[in-house]
N, C-alpha and C positions, 0 to 999 in steps of 0.2 A: 573291411570298411575303408572307403576312400578317405584321403587326407581332408578333402573338402567337407565330407559328411562329419568327420571327427571334429573339425573346427566348428561346424555349425552346431553340433551337439554341445560342445564346450560353451559356446556363446549362449545357447538356450539355458544351460544349467546355471551359468553366471547370472543371467537375467532372472531366472526363477529364484535364485538365492537372494538377490537384491529385493525382489518383490516380497520375500518371506522374512524380511527384517523383523526384529522383535518390537514392532511399533505397538504402543499401548501397554508395554510391560510395566510391572511394578517399578516405580522410579528407583534407580540405584541409590543405595544409602550413601555411597561415596560421592557420585556426581551430583545428586540432587541435594541430599541432606547436609553433607560436609562441604563440598566445593561450592555448590550453588547457594544454599541457605546460610552458610557461615562466611566463607571467604568472599565469594562474588557479591553477595548481598551487602556486606559491610563496605566494600569498595563503591558499589553503585549508590548506596545511600549517601555516602560522603560526596562523590563526584556530582550527583544530580540533585543534591539538596533535598532528599526525601524525608518527610516528617510523617511517618506512618505508625499507626497503632493497631495491634492485633485485636480483633473482636472475638472474645472467648465464646460468645454465644454462637457465632457463625462457625468458628473453628470446630466446635463440638457437635454440630448438626450431624445426624446420622446420614450415611450414604445409602444408595448412590446419590451423588450431588453434582449439579452442573453450575459452575460459577460463570456467569455471563457478563462480559465487560465491553464497553465501547473501546474504539481503537484509535486513539489520538497519536500514538508514537511507537517507535521501535521498542521502547523499553517497557511496554505494558505488561508482558509476562513477569518481568522482574518485580514490578510494582505489586501485582496481584499475589505473587509468591511470597513476598515479604509481608504483605498485609495478612496472609493466612499462615504465617510461620508456625511450624510444628505439625503441619498436615500436608503431605506430598500431593502435588497436582500434576495430572497428565495434560499438558498443553497441546492444543492443535495449532500448528504453525505452518507458514508458507513453505511449499515444496522446495523453493529455491534455496532455502537455508540449509537443506540437507545435502545440497550439491557441494558444499564446502567440506573438504576431506576431514579435517580434525574436528571442526565445530559440529558437523553433521553427526559424527560418531558420538560426541559428548551429549548432544541433545537427544539422540536416540536412546542412549543408556539412561538419560535423565527422564525417560518416559514420554518424550514428545512424539506427536503424531503428525506426519506430513499431509498437507492438503493442497491439491492442485487448485489454483484460483479460478473461479468463474466457470467451473464445470463439475459434473458429478464425478465422484471418486470413491468407488466401492471399497478400496483399500482403507480409506479414511473412516468410512462408516463402520466397517468391521472392527477396526481398532477402537473406535469410540464405544461401540457396543461391548467390546471386551472389557474396557475400563469400568463401565457402569454395571456390567454383569457381575463383577466381583465386589460391587459396593464402593468403588473408588470415587475420586473427585476429578471431574473434567473441567479444565479451564479453556474457555473459547471466546473468541472475539468475532461474533457472527457477521459483522459488516464486511469481513473478508479482506479489507484493505484500510490503510490508515487515513485519517481525516486529511482532506486536501486544504480546506479553508477554515479549520477550527470547529466545524459543525458535524454532527453525527450523520451517518449514511444509512439508508434503508437496506433491508435484507429479506431473503425469501424464507419460507416456512419449513425448510428441511430440518433445522435443529429442533423445532417444535415437535415434529413427527418422531424424532428419536427420543425426546423427553417423554412424550406420551407413551411410546412403546415400552420404555424401561421403567416408567413410573418414578423417575428421578426428581428429587427436589430441585428448585431453582433459586439461585441467589444472584441479585443484580449488583454489579461492582462498578464504581465510577471513580475516576481520578481527576484531579484538578492541577493543571500546570505542566502535564506531560507534553501536550501539544506545543505550548509556549517554550518549553525547555528544548525540544528537538522536533521542530516542524518538519513535515514530510518534504517540503520544498527546499529546505535549508542546504546551502552549499558550503556552510562554515561549521558543520557539525552542531554540537549542542551549545546552549547558552546557560549561564549560571542563574538559577532562580530557586524556587521552592515547589516541591510536589507534595500534595496531600491526597488522601484517598478515603473512600468510605463504602460500606455495604449499604445500599439504599432500600432494597426490597427483598422479601423472602416469599417464595411460593412453595409451601410444604408439599410433600409427596401426596398426602391425602387430598389436597386441593387439586393437584395435577390430575388425579384420577377422575375427578368430577368434571373437568374441563375438556373442551374439544381442542383439536390441533390449532384451529384458527384462533380460539380464545387464548391459548398459551402464547401463540405467535404475537397476537395483538398486545398482550401484557408485556412481553419483552420489548417490542417496538416502542411502545409508549414510555417504558421505564428507561430506555437508553437514549431518548432524545436529549441532546446536550449541545450547548454553544459555549465554547471556551471564552470567546470574547465577551459574551453576556455575563459570564461568571466573573471575569476580571474587571469588567466595568464596575461591578459592585464590590470587588475585593482587589483593589489596585496593588500591583506588585511589580518590582523591577526585575527584568531578565537581562543579564549582562552578556554582551558578545562583541568581539572585535569586528564583526561584519554582519550586523543584525539583519540587513535586508538582502544579503547575497542569496540568490536563487528565487526570490519572490517574484521577479520579473517573468518567470515561467508560468505563473498563475495570473498575476495582475498584469496582463499583457495587452490590454486595450486602454488607451489613454482616455481618462474621464473628461478631458477638456476638448480634444479634437476628434475623438472617436476612432482614431487609426489603430489597426490591429498589429500586434507584435512589434511595437515601436518603443517599448519601455526598456530601460537599461539601468544598471546600478552605478551610482557615483558616490564620491566622498563628500561629506559635508565638512570635513576637517579643513580648516583654513578659509572657509567661505564666510567672509565677514558680513554678508547680507543675511545670514541665519542667526537666530538666537544662540547665545553661547552654549547652552546645553544641547544644541542640535549640531554642533560642529564636531562630528565624529566620523570615523571611517565607514564607508559602504553602508550608509544609512539613508541614502536618497534614491528615489525612483524617478527617473527623468525620461521624458518623452523625446526621442531623437528627432521628431518631426516638428512639434510646436514648442518644445522646451518646458512644458508643464513639469513642475518640480514638487515632489511629495516627500515629506520627512517621516521615517519610521522612528517613533520615540522609544524610550527604554522600557515602556510597558507593552510594546508590541502593537500599538495603535498608530494610525496615520494622522498627519497634520499637513495642511498646505504650507509650502515654504514662503509664499508671498500672497498679496491680495488678489492677484490675477490667476493664481493656481487653484486647481480643483482636485478634490479627492473624496474618497469615502472614509468613514471612521475606522473601518477594519477590513481585513481581507475577505471575510464572509460576505459583507455587503458589496464589496467590489466584485467578487465572483458571482454573486446572485445577479448583479446588473449585467455582467458579461454573458451569463447564460441567457438572459432575455434578448441580448443582441444576437446571439447565435440562433436562438429559436426563430427570430424574425428573418434571419438569413436563409434558413432552410425552407421557409415558406415561399420564397421567390421561385417562379416557374422555371427559370433557367439555372437554378443553383447547381453548382458542381465545384468540389474542392479537389485540387490536384497538388501533389508534392513529390519531388524527386527523393528517392529513398535508397539506402543500402540494405540488402537482405542478409540476415544472419540465421544460422541454425546450430544447434548443439552438435559438436563434433566428437565429444566424449562425455563422460559423466559430469564434468565440471566446466568445460570451456565452450565458447561459441566461436564459430568461424564465419567470416564473410563469404557468402556463396553467390552473390549476385547484386545487380543494380537495376533499377527501373523506376516506374512511376506508380504512386499510390493514388487512387481516385475514389472519392466518396460521392455517390450519386444514385438517385432512385432506389434508396433502401439497400444498397449493396456496396461493400468495400472491395475494390479490385486492385490487384497488383499485376502490372504488365511489365515484364522485364526478363532478366536472365537468372538462371540458377545452375550451379554445379554441385556435385556430390560434396557433402561436408568434409570428407577426408581430402578433397582437392582444394578446399578453401583456405583463406588466410586466417589463422588462429589469432584471436584477440584475448588479452588479459587486462583487466582493469581499464577497459575502454581503449586500449592501444594495441596495435599489431605486434605479435611476437617477432623479434628481429629475424629469426631464421626463415620466417614465412613471408617477409615483406616483399621479396622479389617475385613471388608467385603471380603468374598471369592467369587469373581465374577465367578469363574470357575464352581460353583455349578449350576448356572442358564444360563451359556453360551452355545450356540450351535455352531457347526462348520459351517462357512459360507464362501462363495466366492463372492467377489464384483468386478465388472469389470467397467472400465471407458475408452471408446474408445478415443484415442487422437485426431483423425481427427476432431471431432465435438466440441472439447474443446476450449472455448474462453480464458480461463485463470485459474489461481489457486490463492486462497487466501493464502498468504505466509507470515509468521512471522519468519524471518531468525534467526536461533539459537533456535527456539521454536517449531513451528508446521506448518503443511500445511493443507488446507481444500479442499476436492474434493466434487463436487455436484452430487448427484444422483437424477434425475428428479422424481423418485417415492418416495424416502425416505428422501430427503433433504440433508443437508451438513453433511459430516463426517470429523472429525479432526484426523489427523495422526501425531503422535509424534515419530520420528525415535530414535533408540537406540543411534546413533551418530548424534546429531542434527546439527553438522557442515555440514552434507551432504545435507541439504535442498536446497542450491543453486545449487549443482551438480544435484540433482534430477529434479529441475525445469528446468535447462538448458538442460538436456538430453531430457526431455519431449518436450520442445519447438524445439529442434533440430530434433527430430523425426517427429514432426508436419510439420516443414518446409521441411523436406526430402520428406514426402508424398505429399506435395503440389507441389514440384518440379517435381515429377513423373507424375503428371496429365497433 
């Protein structure tokens, strides 16, 4: 056998071994029950101010069982696990979490199942069926991605099909305060507050057997509708942070006074004598760099105008809804076209991304197009934590790069992996996921909103 053939065989065996990880296994007594439920849970409850009570009736329900929760924050699995203490849960989690060497190993042993976002993943389905087939408990957040603006997100009926096929019972789980504690857009980590949770609805196995897939799906969709701002308007609470508004400019990026896009920035209210005393805090202002409109984020997470001439919405959900209406109007223009300079990244190993090219991303006529360059990942500039690794900094990727064009039809797109203020990922069925980093990273929410508006527009035409 040639050296090349032996090397190829070794790579295939390695890939096969990775694909055959013990996903959906019975959660490890050490990693789940001791380390997770005792040590980690105690720390998390204290750090995040969780006030959770276990519901014995839910905990003792017969399996197979699917606990379905909405997805406001990173810490949702921990909240659900603590609320169902005493009964191990196999959680379905984002595939990117399994790329982290140590953490990926721990959550695999803890019974977690990886799910590639916004595309079908047979590996995930098999692992989920494995859990329910043995009468286990599956914990899943079917929205697939965390809340952007404090409001729940729709999802498709794939989970309902699995529930119907296995005859599993369904429990609806909802938390309050997780979004306010650690919003998806936050660049200052979490803020101190209080998190509570509750099991709101139960669909017993006998009832599941009588219902259609569409009826099960409709039940879950309705039960998961939630607006964190509406909840805390009725249950006021303070969430403390040294930089409460940091990162929100990546979502609230159209000025409500002048209507200019991507002009908002974060500023300090501390030392500003024109503001009320309780508003003079660090990084709590959203300021328009064009017209000077100034908005205060108060300690409850809501917005207030800084002065009589300033305009704002009461909360981020209202602001984002208005922005979506602006983008919907934009895409209806006959000559609409969005363009942005981007850097192209690709996974170069199991854990790291490499910069492999540069070009222009265009959104027009129902298609996303990248026109630029691309080199092989092994010839790219490796990045860690958003920065190039020193030993790769001097690489000239243009020497190995070729001119390429990549297209992504919007009509069949289920979603995009989006890290606001950082990058977006688009999936190519033949070549996998590509990461795009815009020159102006504040435009990511605009790009996503435009793509979704175009998708909705095409659906309306049918």
